PLY file of the C-alpha trace (Angstrom):
ply
format ascii 1.0
element vertex 97
property float x
property float y
property float z
element edge 96
property int vertex1
property int vertex2
end_header
-12.02 129.45 -98.29
-11.15 125.86 -99.13
-13.56 123.21 -97.97
-13.49 119.50 -98.77
-16.83 117.75 -98.72
-16.47 114.76 -101.03
-13.81 113.67 -103.44
-15.38 114.46 -106.80
-12.10 114.94 -108.63
-12.30 118.74 -108.70
-11.30 121.74 -106.63
-13.74 124.60 -105.99
-12.34 127.98 -105.02
-14.50 130.68 -103.44
-13.61 134.34 -103.41
-14.05 135.76 -99.91
-15.08 139.40 -99.48
-12.23 141.06 -97.55
-14.65 142.88 -95.25
-15.70 139.48 -93.86
-12.15 138.21 -93.22
-10.19 138.78 -90.03
-6.48 137.89 -89.95
-3.96 138.01 -87.13
-1.78 141.11 -87.24
1.18 138.79 -86.56
0.84 137.19 -90.02
4.28 137.54 -91.68
3.18 137.72 -95.35
0.25 137.75 -97.75
0.15 133.96 -98.29
-1.50 133.26 -94.90
0.48 130.01 -94.63
2.00 131.13 -91.34
-1.08 133.01 -90.10
-1.71 132.10 -86.46
-5.37 133.08 -86.78
-7.88 133.48 -89.62
-11.62 134.09 -89.28
-14.36 134.32 -91.90
-17.69 135.84 -90.85
-20.83 135.46 -92.89
-24.35 136.68 -92.24
-26.89 133.85 -92.41
-30.53 133.51 -91.49
-31.49 131.12 -88.70
-33.27 128.99 -91.32
-30.05 128.82 -93.40
-28.08 127.66 -90.37
-30.64 124.94 -89.65
-30.60 123.87 -93.32
-26.82 123.44 -93.00
-27.49 120.90 -90.25
-26.59 123.10 -87.28
-28.63 122.74 -84.11
-29.92 126.28 -83.44
-31.95 126.78 -80.27
-35.44 128.27 -80.53
-34.63 130.99 -78.00
-31.61 132.56 -79.73
-30.75 135.80 -77.96
-29.77 139.08 -79.53
-28.30 140.43 -76.29
-26.20 143.41 -77.32
-24.36 143.40 -73.98
-22.77 140.08 -74.92
-20.63 141.72 -77.63
-16.93 141.51 -77.00
-14.80 144.64 -76.82
-12.75 143.34 -79.76
-15.87 143.03 -81.92
-16.84 146.60 -81.08
-13.37 147.83 -82.00
-13.57 146.06 -85.38
-17.06 147.37 -86.08
-16.04 150.63 -87.74
-19.44 151.47 -89.18
-21.77 150.71 -86.25
-23.60 147.90 -88.05
-25.99 145.62 -86.16
-24.90 141.99 -85.81
-28.36 140.53 -85.27
-31.37 142.43 -86.47
-35.12 141.96 -86.57
-34.78 139.98 -89.80
-33.65 136.84 -87.94
-30.11 136.96 -89.25
-27.03 136.19 -87.26
-23.32 135.97 -87.87
-21.73 132.61 -88.62
-18.03 132.40 -87.83
-15.47 129.97 -89.18
-12.16 130.20 -87.37
-8.83 128.54 -88.13
-6.06 128.66 -85.51
-2.51 127.40 -85.81
-1.23 125.54 -82.78
0 1
1 2
2 3
3 4
4 5
5 6
6 7
7 8
8 9
9 10
10 11
11 12
12 13
13 14
14 15
15 16
16 17
17 18
18 19
19 20
20 21
21 22
22 23
23 24
24 25
25 26
26 27
27 28
28 29
29 30
30 31
31 32
32 33
33 34
34 35
35 36
36 37
37 38
38 39
39 40
40 41
41 42
42 43
43 44
44 45
45 46
46 47
47 48
48 49
49 50
50 51
51 52
52 53
53 54
54 55
55 56
56 57
57 58
58 59
59 60
60 61
61 62
62 63
63 64
64 65
65 66
66 67
67 68
68 69
69 70
70 71
71 72
72 73
73 74
74 75
75 76
76 77
77 78
78 79
79 80
80 81
81 82
82 83
83 84
84 85
85 86
86 87
87 88
88 89
89 90
90 91
91 92
92 93
93 94
94 95
95 96
């Protein structure tokens, strides 16, 4: 993941765990330059999301019926997306137009 926050004269590169990355099956090669879709999912606590400056409502729901069919198909191991520990999934999505 490449993210630019301020120009400090350096480049920081983060290694992304492949199990948290979702890439379009129409991507022609490994470089991802022509990928029409790339998503990075990361589990964060509600407090972490608020510390990042995101406005998270007090009544966040963990409604399991709201899961999309695509998410269920990708969930090979039956893992919970939002548990009793107050964690949720943060998604960053890049789409090519």
